[in-house]
DRENPA-3360 file (N, C-alpha, C; in nm, 2 decimals, always signed):
BEGIN
1 = MRVDIWSD = +9.82/+13.02/+14.04/+9.72/+13.02/+14.04/+9.71/+12.93/+13.90 ~ +9.65/+12.82/+13.86/+9.64/+12.71/+13.73/+9.47/+12.75/+13.68 ~ +9.45/+12.83/+13.61/+9.33/+12.84/+13.52/+9.35/+12.79/+13.38 ~ +9.24/+12.64/+13.37/+9.22/+12.60/+13.24/+9.11/+12.70/+13.17 ~ +9.12/+12.70/+13.03/+9.01/+12.79/+12.97/+8.98/+12.74/+12.84 ~ +8.87/+12.68/+12.82/+8.82/+12.63/+12.70/+8.74/+12.76/+12.61 ~ +8.79/+12.76/+12.45/+8.74/+12.87/+12.42/+8.78/+12.85/+12.27 ~ +8.72/+12.93/+12.18/+8.73/+12.94/+12.05/+8.78/+13.07/+11.97;
9 = VVCPFCYI = +8.85/+13.06/+11.89/+8.90/+13.21/+11.84/+8.80/+13.27/+11.77 ~ +8.70/+13.23/+11.72/+8.60/+13.34/+11.68/+8.48/+13.35/+11.75 ~ +8.55/+13.36/+11.89/+8.41/+13.37/+11.99/+8.45/+13.51/+12.07 ~ +8.39/+13.61/+12.03/+8.40/+13.75/+12.11/+8.39/+13.79/+12.23 ~ +8.30/+13.66/+12.34/+8.32/+13.65/+12.47/+8.41/+13.58/+12.51 ~ +8.50/+13.53/+12.44/+8.62/+13.45/+12.48/+8.75/+13.58/+12.53 ~ +8.75/+13.64/+12.43/+8.83/+13.74/+12.42/+8.81/+13.81/+12.53 ~ +8.69/+13.88/+12.55/+8.65/+13.98/+12.66/+8.67/+13.91/+12.77;
17 = GKKRLERV = +8.62/+13.74/+12.81/+8.65/+13.70/+12.89/+8.82/+13.67/+12.96 ~ +8.91/+13.67/+12.81/+9.04/+13.65/+12.86/+9.10/+13.81/+12.94 ~ +9.04/+13.91/+12.84/+9.10/+14.06/+12.91/+9.09/+14.06/+13.06 ~ +8.91/+14.04/+13.09/+8.86/+14.10/+13.24/+8.94/+13.96/+13.31 ~ +8.98/+13.84/+13.27/+9.06/+13.76/+13.38/+9.19/+13.86/+13.39 ~ +9.27/+13.86/+13.29/+9.42/+13.91/+13.33/+9.41/+14.04/+13.39 ~ +9.30/+14.10/+13.37/+9.29/+14.27/+13.43/+9.28/+14.21/+13.58 ~ +9.18/+14.12/+13.62/+9.15/+14.11/+13.75/+9.30/+14.02/+13.81;
25 = AKEMELDL = +9.36/+13.98/+13.72/+9.47/+13.92/+13.81/+9.59/+14.03/+13.83 ~ +9.60/+14.11/+13.73/+9.70/+14.20/+13.73/+9.67/+14.30/+13.86 ~ +9.52/+14.35/+13.89/+9.51/+14.42/+14.02/+9.53/+14.35/+14.15 ~ +9.51/+14.20/+14.12/+9.53/+14.11/+14.26/+9.68/+14.11/+14.30 ~ +9.76/+14.11/+14.18/+9.89/+14.04/+14.17/+9.93/+13.95/+14.20 ~ +9.83/+13.87/+14.10/+9.84/+13.72/+14.09/+9.89/+13.65/+13.99 ~ +9.96/+13.57/+14.00/+10.04/+13.52/+13.86/+9.96/+13.40/+13.81 ~ +9.92/+13.39/+13.69/+9.80/+13.27/+13.64/+9.90/+13.17/+13.57;
33 = EIHWHSFQ = +9.89/+13.05/+13.55/+9.94/+12.92/+13.49/+9.83/+12.93/+13.39 ~ +9.82/+12.96/+13.29/+9.67/+12.95/+13.20/+9.71/+12.81/+13.09 ~ +9.62/+12.72/+13.09/+9.62/+12.61/+13.01/+9.52/+12.63/+12.90 ~ +9.54/+12.67/+12.77/+9.42/+12.68/+12.68/+9.38/+12.56/+12.64 ~ +9.24/+12.56/+12.59/+9.19/+12.41/+12.56/+9.07/+12.46/+12.45 ~ +9.10/+12.36/+12.33/+8.98/+12.37/+12.21/+8.85/+12.37/+12.24 ~ +8.75/+12.44/+12.16/+8.62/+12.41/+12.19/+8.59/+12.49/+12.03 ~ +8.56/+12.43/+11.94/+8.52/+12.48/+11.80/+8.35/+12.44/+11.79;
41 = LDAKSPSS = +8.32/+12.62/+11.78/+8.17/+12.62/+11.81/+8.11/+12.56/+11.67 ~ +8.19/+12.55/+11.57/+8.13/+12.49/+11.43/+8.25/+12.42/+11.36 ~ +8.28/+12.30/+11.42/+8.36/+12.22/+11.37/+8.34/+12.20/+11.20 ~ +8.23/+12.20/+11.16/+8.19/+12.16/+11.03/+8.18/+12.27/+10.91 ~ +8.23/+12.39/+10.95/+8.23/+12.50/+10.86/+8.36/+12.47/+10.78 ~ +8.34/+12.54/+10.65/+8.45/+12.52/+10.57/+8.56/+12.62/+10.59 ~ +8.67/+12.64/+10.51/+8.78/+12.72/+10.56/+8.77/+12.89/+10.57 ~ +8.65/+12.90/+10.47/+8.59/+13.02/+10.43/+8.45/+13.06/+10.39;
49 = YNVPTTEL = +8.39/+13.16/+10.39/+8.25/+13.18/+10.34/+8.30/+13.29/+10.23 ~ +8.19/+13.30/+10.15/+8.14/+13.42/+10.05/+8.04/+13.54/+10.09 ~ +8.00/+13.53/+10.24/+7.90/+13.58/+10.31/+7.94/+13.66/+10.40 ~ +7.88/+13.74/+10.43/+7.93/+13.83/+10.57/+7.89/+13.74/+10.68 ~ +7.98/+13.78/+10.79/+7.98/+13.68/+10.91/+7.83/+13.69/+10.97 ~ +7.77/+13.83/+11.00/+7.65/+13.84/+11.03/+7.56/+13.75/+10.96 ~ +7.54/+13.78/+10.85/+7.43/+13.69/+10.78/+7.47/+13.54/+10.79 ~ +7.60/+13.51/+10.83/+7.62/+13.35/+10.89/+7.54/+13.31/+11.00;
57 = IAKKYGRS = +7.58/+13.39/+11.09/+7.55/+13.37/+11.22/+7.38/+13.39/+11.26 ~ +7.33/+13.48/+11.15/+7.23/+13.51/+11.18/+7.12/+13.38/+11.14 ~ +7.16/+13.37/+11.00/+7.12/+13.19/+10.99/+7.13/+13.10/+11.08 ~ +7.23/+13.07/+11.12/+7.28/+12.96/+11.21/+7.20/+12.95/+11.34 ~ +7.16/+13.08/+11.40/+7.08/+13.12/+11.52/+6.94/+13.13/+11.50 ~ +6.89/+13.13/+11.38/+6.75/+13.18/+11.36/+6.71/+13.30/+11.38 ~ +6.78/+13.41/+11.38/+6.76/+13.54/+11.36/+6.80/+13.64/+11.26 ~ +6.73/+13.73/+11.27/+6.71/+13.85/+11.12/+6.87/+13.90/+11.16;
65 = IEEMEQMQ = +6.90/+13.94/+11.05/+7.02/+14.02/+11.04/+7.01/+14.19/+11.14 ~ +6.91/+14.25/+11.12/+6.92/+14.36/+11.21/+6.91/+14.33/+11.36 ~ +6.89/+14.18/+11.43/+6.88/+14.16/+11.55/+7.05/+14.11/+11.55 ~ +7.11/+14.06/+11.47/+7.22/+14.03/+11.50/+7.32/+14.11/+11.51 ~ +7.30/+14.23/+11.41/+7.37/+14.36/+11.38/+7.36/+14.42/+11.55 ~ +7.25/+14.45/+11.58/+7.22/+14.48/+11.72/+7.31/+14.41/+11.83 ~ +7.32/+14.28/+11.82/+7.37/+14.22/+11.90/+7.55/+14.24/+11.91 ~ +7.58/+14.26/+11.80/+7.71/+14.26/+11.74/+7.74/+14.38/+11.78;
73 = TQIAAMAA = +7.71/+14.52/+11.79/+7.68/+14.62/+11.84/+7.70/+14.65/+11.98 ~ +7.65/+14.56/+12.04/+7.63/+14.53/+12.18/+7.77/+14.46/+12.29 ~ +7.80/+14.39/+12.18/+7.93/+14.32/+12.23/+8.02/+14.40/+12.19 ~ +8.07/+14.48/+12.06/+8.17/+14.56/+12.05/+8.17/+14.65/+12.16 ~ +8.06/+14.69/+12.21/+8.04/+14.77/+12.33/+8.11/+14.71/+12.46 ~ +8.07/+14.60/+12.49/+8.14/+14.54/+12.58/+8.28/+14.53/+12.56 ~ +8.33/+14.48/+12.47/+8.47/+14.46/+12.41/+8.55/+14.58/+12.42 ~ +8.51/+14.70/+12.39/+8.59/+14.82/+12.40/+8.61/+14.87/+12.53;
81 = EEGIDFQW = +8.51/+14.80/+12.62/+8.56/+14.85/+12.78/+8.66/+14.77/+12.81 ~ +8.73/+14.64/+12.75/+8.84/+14.58/+12.80/+8.93/+14.59/+12.70 ~ +8.95/+14.70/+12.61/+9.04/+14.77/+12.51/+9.04/+14.69/+12.42 ~ +8.94/+14.62/+12.37/+8.93/+14.52/+12.24/+8.88/+14.57/+12.14 ~ +8.91/+14.62/+12.02/+8.86/+14.71/+11.90/+8.78/+14.63/+11.80 ~ +8.67/+14.55/+11.84/+8.61/+14.45/+11.76/+8.53/+14.48/+11.64 ~ +8.63/+14.47/+11.52/+8.56/+14.51/+11.41/+8.47/+14.42/+11.34 ~ +8.35/+14.39/+11.40/+8.28/+14.28/+11.35/+8.22/+14.29/+11.21;
89 = RKTKAGNS = +8.21/+14.43/+11.17/+8.18/+14.42/+11.01/+8.30/+14.35/+10.92 ~ +8.41/+14.35/+10.99/+8.48/+14.29/+10.89/+8.55/+14.17/+10.91 ~ +8.51/+14.07/+11.05/+8.51/+13.97/+11.05/+8.48/+13.86/+10.91 ~ +8.58/+13.77/+10.92/+8.57/+13.63/+10.80/+8.58/+13.52/+10.87 ~ +8.45/+13.49/+10.90/+8.43/+13.34/+10.96/+8.50/+13.21/+10.88 ~ +8.55/+13.14/+10.95/+8.59/+13.01/+10.89/+8.62/+12.89/+11.01 ~ +8.62/+12.80/+10.94/+8.69/+12.68/+11.04/+8.79/+12.72/+11.11 ~ +8.80/+12.71/+11.21/+8.89/+12.74/+11.34/+9.03/+12.60/+11.38;
97 = FNAHRVIH = +8.98/+12.50/+11.29/+9.05/+12.37/+11.36/+9.24/+12.40/+11.36 ~ +9.27/+12.46/+11.24/+9.43/+12.43/+11.24/+9.49/+12.57/+11.32 ~ +9.36/+12.66/+11.37/+9.44/+12.77/+11.45/+9.45/+12.69/+11.57 ~ +9.35/+12.61/+11.64/+9.39/+12.55/+11.75/+9.48/+12.46/+11.77 ~ +9.52/+12.40/+11.64/+9.64/+12.31/+11.65/+9.77/+12.39/+11.69 ~ +9.77/+12.53/+11.58/+9.86/+12.59/+11.64/+9.91/+12.65/+11.78 ~ +9.81/+12.67/+11.83/+9.77/+12.70/+11.97/+9.83/+12.60/+12.05 ~ +9.80/+12.47/+12.04/+9.89/+12.38/+12.08/+10.00/+12.35/+12.05;
105 = LAQSKGLG = +10.07/+12.39/+11.94/+10.19/+12.39/+11.93/+10.26/+12.50/+12.03 ~ +10.20/+12.58/+11.99/+10.26/+12.73/+12.07/+10.26/+12.68/+12.22 ~ +10.16/+12.63/+12.26/+10.15/+12.62/+12.41/+10.26/+12.54/+12.44 ~ +10.31/+12.41/+12.36/+10.39/+12.32/+12.38/+10.55/+12.37/+12.44 ~ +10.55/+12.50/+12.36/+10.68/+12.61/+12.36/+10.66/+12.68/+12.43 ~ +10.56/+12.70/+12.53/+10.53/+12.82/+12.63/+10.48/+12.95/+12.57 ~ +10.45/+12.94/+12.47/+10.38/+13.03/+12.38/+10.24/+13.06/+12.37 ~ +10.15/+12.95/+12.46/+10.02/+12.95/+12.44/+9.94/+13.08/+12.48;
113 = NKAKEAFF = +9.97/+13.17/+12.57/+9.92/+13.29/+12.55/+9.92/+13.38/+12.45 ~ +10.06/+13.41/+12.40/+10.10/+13.51/+12.30/+9.99/+13.46/+12.18 ~ +9.99/+13.29/+12.14/+9.92/+13.26/+12.04/+9.77/+13.30/+12.06 ~ +9.70/+13.27/+12.17/+9.58/+13.28/+12.18/+9.51/+13.45/+12.13 ~ +9.62/+13.51/+12.22/+9.62/+13.67/+12.19/+9.62/+13.69/+12.04 ~ +9.72/+13.64/+11.96/+9.71/+13.68/+11.83/+9.63/+13.65/+11.73 ~ +9.56/+13.50/+11.77/+9.45/+13.47/+11.68/+9.33/+13.56/+11.73 ~ +9.30/+13.58/+11.83/+9.17/+13.68/+11.86/+9.20/+13.79/+11.78;
121 = YAYMTEGL = +9.33/+13.87/+11.79/+9.33/+14.01/+11.74/+9.32/+13.98/+11.59 ~ +9.36/+13.91/+11.53/+9.36/+13.90/+11.37/+9.25/+13.88/+11.36 ~ +9.16/+13.81/+11.42/+9.02/+13.76/+11.39/+8.92/+13.90/+11.40 ~ +8.94/+13.90/+11.52/+8.83/+14.03/+11.60/+8.82/+14.18/+11.56 ~ +9.00/+14.21/+11.53/+9.02/+14.33/+11.50/+9.09/+14.34/+11.37 ~ +9.18/+14.26/+11.30/+9.20/+14.28/+11.16/+9.13/+14.23/+11.06 ~ +9.04/+14.12/+11.12/+8.95/+14.10/+11.00/+9.01/+14.00/+10.90 ~ +9.09/+13.92/+10.95/+9.18/+13.81/+10.87/+9.08/+13.69/+10.85;
129 = AIGERETV = +9.10/+13.65/+10.77/+9.04/+13.49/+10.73/+9.08/+13.37/+10.82 ~ +9.06/+13.36/+10.95/+9.12/+13.27/+11.03/+9.12/+13.14/+11.01 ~ +9.05/+13.07/+10.90/+9.05/+12.96/+10.85/+9.13/+12.91/+10.74 ~ +9.18/+13.05/+10.66/+9.27/+13.00/+10.56/+9.42/+13.00/+10.60 ~ +9.49/+12.88/+10.54/+9.58/+12.85/+10.58/+9.74/+12.92/+10.60 ~ +9.70/+13.02/+10.48/+9.83/+13.14/+10.47/+9.78/+13.20/+10.59 ~ +9.68/+13.23/+10.62/+9.64/+13.34/+10.78/+9.70/+13.23/+10.86 ~ +9.67/+13.13/+10.91/+9.69/+13.05/+11.02/+9.90/+13.06/+11.02;
137 = EEIASRIG = +9.95/+13.03/+10.91/+10.08/+13.04/+10.91/+10.13/+13.20/+10.92 ~ +10.08/+13.30/+10.90/+10.11/+13.40/+10.90/+10.12/+13.46/+11.05 ~ +9.99/+13.42/+11.14/+10.01/+13.43/+11.27/+10.08/+13.33/+11.34 ~ +10.13/+13.23/+11.31/+10.20/+13.13/+11.35/+10.35/+13.21/+11.37 ~ +10.36/+13.26/+11.25/+10.51/+13.33/+11.23/+10.52/+13.47/+11.31 ~ +10.41/+13.54/+11.34/+10.41/+13.64/+11.46/+10.46/+13.63/+11.57 ~ +10.42/+13.49/+11.62/+10.44/+13.45/+11.77/+10.56/+13.36/+11.76 ~ +10.63/+13.39/+11.68/+10.76/+13.31/+11.70/+10.78/+13.15/+11.68;
145 = LDNGEVED = +10.69/+13.14/+11.63/+10.72/+12.92/+11.57/+10.81/+12.94/+11.45 ~ +10.88/+12.85/+11.45/+10.93/+12.81/+11.32/+10.84/+12.76/+11.19 ~ +10.86/+12.86/+11.07/+10.78/+12.82/+10.97/+10.79/+12.69/+10.90 ~ +10.88/+12.62/+10.89/+10.90/+12.48/+10.87/+10.83/+12.39/+10.95 ~ +10.85/+12.40/+11.09/+10.77/+12.32/+11.20/+10.61/+12.31/+11.17 ~ +10.56/+12.49/+11.13/+10.42/+12.47/+11.12/+10.38/+12.43/+11.00 ~ +10.48/+12.42/+10.89/+10.42/+12.37/+10.76/+10.37/+12.24/+10.76 ~ +10.50/+12.18/+10.83/+10.51/+12.02/+10.88/+10.37/+11.98/+10.95;
153 = MLNSDEFA = +10.32/+12.05/+11.03/+10.24/+12.05/+11.12/+10.09/+12.03/+11.05 ~ +10.09/+12.13/+10.96/+9.95/+12.12/+10.89/+9.93/+12.06/+10.79 ~ +10.03/+11.99/+10.75/+10.05/+11.86/+10.64/+10.02/+11.76/+10.70 ~ +10.02/+11.71/+10.83/+9.98/+11.61/+10.91/+9.88/+11.59/+10.98 ~ +9.87/+11.53/+11.09/+9.77/+11.54/+11.20/+9.80/+11.54/+11.31 ~ +9.92/+11.63/+11.31/+9.97/+11.61/+11.44/+9.91/+11.76/+11.53 ~ +9.88/+11.70/+11.64/+9.79/+11.82/+11.73/+9.63/+11.76/+11.73 ~ +9.58/+11.72/+11.62/+9.48/+11.69/+11.62/+9.38/+11.62/+11.73;
161 = EFVKYDED = +9.47/+11.52/+11.78/+9.43/+11.46/+11.90/+9.39/+11.54/+12.01 ~ +9.47/+11.66/+12.01/+9.49/+11.74/+12.13/+9.36/+11.79/+12.12 ~ +9.31/+11.85/+11.98/+9.18/+11.93/+11.99/+9.07/+11.84/+12.00 ~ +9.06/+11.72/+11.96/+8.96/+11.62/+12.01/+8.96/+11.61/+12.14 ~ +9.07/+11.57/+12.20/+9.02/+11.58/+12.36/+8.97/+11.66/+12.42 ~ +9.03/+11.80/+12.40/+8.97/+11.92/+12.46/+8.81/+11.91/+12.46 ~ +8.77/+11.87/+12.32/+8.63/+11.88/+12.32/+8.55/+11.78/+12.39 ~ +8.60/+11.66/+12.35/+8.52/+11.55/+12.43/+8.55/+11.56/+12.57;
169 = LARDQLKV = +8.64/+11.61/+12.64/+8.62/+11.62/+12.80/+8.55/+11.74/+12.83 ~ +8.54/+11.86/+12.74/+8.44/+11.96/+12.80/+8.31/+11.92/+12.78 ~ +8.27/+11.87/+12.65/+8.12/+11.80/+12.67/+8.09/+11.69/+12.71 ~ +8.17/+11.58/+12.71/+8.14/+11.47/+12.79/+8.15/+11.47/+12.96 ~ +8.28/+11.52/+13.01/+8.28/+11.54/+13.14/+8.26/+11.65/+13.21 ~ +8.31/+11.77/+13.15/+8.27/+11.89/+13.24/+8.14/+11.94/+13.18 ~ +8.05/+11.90/+13.10/+7.90/+11.92/+13.04/+7.91/+12.08/+12.96 ~ +8.04/+12.12/+12.93/+8.05/+12.25/+12.90/+7.94/+12.24/+12.77;
177 = TGVPFFVF = +7.84/+12.36/+12.78/+7.77/+12.39/+12.65/+7.80/+12.50/+12.59 ~ +7.91/+12.59/+12.64/+7.93/+12.72/+12.60/+8.04/+12.78/+12.63 ~ +8.10/+12.87/+12.54/+8.22/+12.92/+12.60/+8.24/+13.07/+12.58 ~ +8.32/+13.15/+12.67/+8.42/+13.06/+12.72/+8.41/+12.99/+12.88 ~ +8.48/+12.91/+12.91/+8.45/+12.82/+13.05/+8.57/+12.83/+13.09 ~ +8.55/+12.84/+13.22/+8.71/+12.85/+13.29/+8.69/+12.77/+13.41 ~ +8.82/+12.67/+13.45/+8.83/+12.60/+13.55/+8.95/+12.68/+13.67 ~ +8.91/+12.69/+13.78/+9.01/+12.76/+13.85/+9.08/+12.63/+13.95;
185 = DQRVALAG = +9.24/+12.65/+13.94/+9.30/+12.52/+14.04/+9.20/+12.42/+14.03 ~ +9.18/+12.33/+13.89/+9.15/+12.24/+13.84/+8.99/+12.14/+13.94 ~ +8.94/+12.26/+14.00/+8.83/+12.21/+14.08/+8.70/+12.34/+14.09 ~ +8.73/+12.46/+14.06/+8.63/+12.56/+14.06/+8.59/+12.61/+13.90 ~ +8.47/+12.59/+13.85/+8.45/+12.61/+13.74/+8.35/+12.76/+13.74 ~ +8.36/+12.82/+13.61/+8.30/+12.93/+13.62/+8.27/+12.93/+13.46 ~ +8.13/+12.96/+13.39/+8.09/+12.99/+13.27/+8.09/+13.13/+13.26 ~ +8.15/+13.15/+13.12/+8.10/+13.31/+13.06/+8.17/+13.38/+13.08;
193 = AQPAHVFK = +8.19/+13.50/+12.98/+8.26/+13.64/+13.01/+8.24/+13.72/+13.14 ~ +8.21/+13.65/+13.25/+8.15/+13.72/+13.39/+8.22/+13.88/+13.42 ~ +8.16/+13.94/+13.46/+8.19/+14.09/+13.51/+8.33/+14.08/+13.59 ~ +8.44/+14.17/+13.58/+8.53/+14.14/+13.67/+8.54/+14.12/+13.83 ~ +8.41/+14.16/+13.89/+8.38/+14.13/+14.02/+8.38/+14.00/+14.03 ~ +8.31/+13.90/+13.97/+8.28/+13.78/+13.99/+8.42/+13.73/+13.96 ~ +8.48/+13.73/+13.86/+8.64/+13.69/+13.85/+8.70/+13.69/+14.01 ~ +8.68/+13.81/+14.05/+8.78/+13.84/+14.15/+8.72/+13.74/+14.26;
201 = EVIEKTLS = +8.60/+13.76/+14.31/+8.51/+13.69/+14.39/+8.57/+13.52/+14.39 ~ +8.55/+13.47/+14.25/+8.57/+13.32/+14.24/+8.75/+13.30/+14.29 ~ +8.82/+13.36/+14.22/+8.95/+13.39/+14.25/+8.97/+13.38/+14.41 ~ +8.92/+13.48/+14.46/+8.94/+13.47/+14.63/+8.90/+13.35/+14.69 ~ +8.80/+13.31/+14.65/+8.71/+13.18/+14.72/+8.81/+13.09/+14.69 ~ +8.84/+13.06/+14.59/+8.97/+12.95/+14.55/+9.03/+12.96/+14.61 ~ +9.13/+13.08/+14.65/+9.23/+13.08/+14.71/+9.22/+13.07/+14.88 ~ +9.11/+13.08/+14.92/+9.05/+13.04/+15.07/+9.02/+12.90/+15.09;
209 = SKDTTIDT = +9.00/+12.87/+14.99/+8.91/+12.72/+15.03/+9.03/+12.61/+14.91 ~ +9.13/+12.58/+14.98/+9.21/+12.48/+14.91/+9.16/+12.37/+14.88 ~ +9.05/+12.27/+14.95/+9.00/+12.15/+14.96/+8.89/+12.11/+14.94 ~ +8.81/+12.23/+14.87/+8.68/+12.23/+14.84/+8.63/+12.23/+14.74 ~ +8.54/+12.20/+14.64/+8.46/+12.27/+14.52/+8.36/+12.38/+14.56 ~ +8.37/+12.47/+14.48/+8.28/+12.61/+14.54/+8.19/+12.56/+14.40 ~ +8.07/+12.62/+14.46/+7.96/+12.61/+14.32/+7.94/+12.75/+14.29 ~ +7.94/+12.74/+14.14/+7.94/+12.91/+14.06/+7.81/+12.92/+14.00;
217 = SSEKNKAQ = +7.73/+12.79/+14.00/+7.61/+12.78/+13.92/+7.53/+12.92/+13.94 ~ +7.51/+12.96/+14.02/+7.43/+13.08/+14.05/+7.48/+13.18/+13.96 ~ +7.58/+13.21/+13.91/+7.63/+13.33/+13.85/+7.54/+13.30/+13.73 ~ +7.45/+13.42/+13.70/+7.37/+13.43/+13.57/+7.40/+13.51/+13.48 ~ +7.52/+13.58/+13.49/+7.57/+13.66/+13.38/+7.64/+13.59/+13.27 ~ +7.62/+13.50/+13.19/+7.67/+13.43/+13.12/+7.70/+13.46/+12.96 ~ +7.77/+13.54/+12.96/+7.80/+13.64/+12.82/+7.85/+13.51/+12.77 ~ +7.85/+13.42/+12.67/+7.92/+13.34/+12.59/+7.83/+13.29/+12.47;
225 = CNDDQCDV = +7.93/+13.19/+12.39/+7.85/+13.14/+12.28/+7.86/+12.99/+12.29 ~ +7.77/+12.92/+12.22/+7.74/+12.77/+12.19/+7.71/+12.74/+12.08 ~ +7.66/+12.62/+12.07/+7.65/+12.57/+11.94/+7.50/+12.63/+11.88 ~ +7.43/+12.68/+11.95/+7.29/+12.72/+11.92/+7.26/+12.86/+11.92 ~ +7.34/+12.94/+11.99/+7.34/+13.10/+11.99/+7.45/+13.15/+12.05 ~ +7.48/+13.30/+12.02/+7.56/+13.36/+12.09/+7.49/+13.48/+12.11 ~ +7.48/+13.50/+12.27/+7.41/+13.63/+12.28/+7.44/+13.68/+12.43 ~ +7.41/+13.81/+12.46/+7.44/+13.89/+12.56/+7.31/+13.85/+12.67;
233 = K = +7.35/+13.82/+12.76/+7.26/+13.79/+12.88/+7.28/+13.88/+13.02;
% end
């Protein structure tokens, strides 16, 4: 089954959603053909910041630092259930544009899933500065990309149009307002890091209804991030 996923590498719900989908697919003994798509939550951010990430997102979302710390603790608990060690106190926010370009490069070589996992892990668990070029190059080398090819790409505008196309398609045509956002079999959409049973139900319905579009708008547990907030619902 083909699954198109819009996400950002700095979005914890995107990592949680990825793990839940993979777990369900494994339990169902289902092979997934995953296509990763770019969705920057803050395309105007600099490569790095000199203040803690929690302080940044508190200011962005108009919340207190205490509220954001409580939310981050909740997300970390959700992540732990999926085997993710979300070290939110260590995260270093930054522009994810080059990370998305590397993921597109990797995807062109059949390494898209490996690249996405590597960037999620580097940001969420290792606390690496995801927006800094040396970090991006390091992660690219981990997944087996040629150093010279990566350097040439980062020195150019290569794959920039892929990032823009993904974001324009999401916002203008699919009306995506937050990530993660999943499209199954190019016709069934599901928003948020839904519980595992919801992924299973949607996959089963998709497999049994080959020629119809399924309405999943009633699914309310939309744990996701968007331009205005990042929250557990």
